[in-house]
N, C-alpha and C positions, 0 to 999 in steps of 0.2 A: 642596604643603597638604598632605595626606592624614595625614600626621605627626602633624600638628596633632589632623588629628581625629580619629586613634586613641588620642590624647594624648585630646584631652576626654574622649574616651566610658569610660574608664579611672581616670575620680575616678569618687567616691565620690556621690551627691548626696544632700545632707546640707538639713534644713532642719526649723523646733523652729517650736513649736504651743505659746499662751501659753492654758493653756485659763479658761478663768469663772470656773471653783468650783473648790476645795480635793476631791481624791477622797476618795471615805476608802475605798475597799475596789479592792484588784489588778483590777477588777472592770470599775471603770468607769475606769481605763487600758487593756487590753483594751479595753474597746468605744470611747472616744474612740481608738484609733488608729486601730482598722479604720472613722470612718467619717473619720478625717483624710487619707487614706491614701485613699479612694475619691472625693471630694468637695472636697478641698481645690483649687482653680485651681493654685497654683504645682506642683505635681505632675505634675501636665502639663503643665505648658511645662515646669518642667525636664528631664523626660522625655523629650518628645516626641511624648505618648500618654495617651490620661486608662483608669486603673484602673475596672473595674466592680465589681470584689468582691474580699473582705480580709477574711483570716485569722488571728486575730492568737494565742499561747501566754499565757495570762494568767503576768507577772510572778511570780513566787518575795513578790514583798513591796513596800511605796509608795517603799521607800525611795531615794533622789540616785545614782544613776549604778548603779543594775538595770539589765541590757540582757537586753526578748526578742523574740524574731525575730514576722513576721511574711509572710504569701504573697500573693500577690496580683496577681491578673489583669487583663491589660489589654484591650481595643477590641480586640486581634488575637487574643487566645485563647491571649497566653505570658506566661507563669509567669516572679514577680520574686521576688526576697526580701529585705527591710526586717531589719535591724537597729532595733529603738528604742529608748532609753536616757531614760529616766526621772530630768531634769532637773533638778524639785521638785518640791512638792505641785501646782500646777500650769503645770507645762509638760515635753513630752516636744521630742529631737532621734527625727528619722528618715535613718538614714543605707542607701543603697542594699545591699544585703551578697549578690544574684545578680542576673544579667540576664539576657534569654533569650538 
């Protein structure tokens, strides 16, 4: 059973967020990703810990496929890394890139 648990821990968590509107700036995507990481209950449920803060790089452009990095601090004070991919003008995908 321990092998299954360790295998599960190694899998990335992927979440997709459909945004409420098309964004016009790269800062819109950065801000939405930061908010999503902290406020979306599916993140806390998937990772078994809530995030208390998040800081993201501003993506270089708004094109689908663009990836930018975020870091977050969880309720235990540990740091997480996330890769955010712009999936379209109104959606992003979030993947865990580093666990504490």
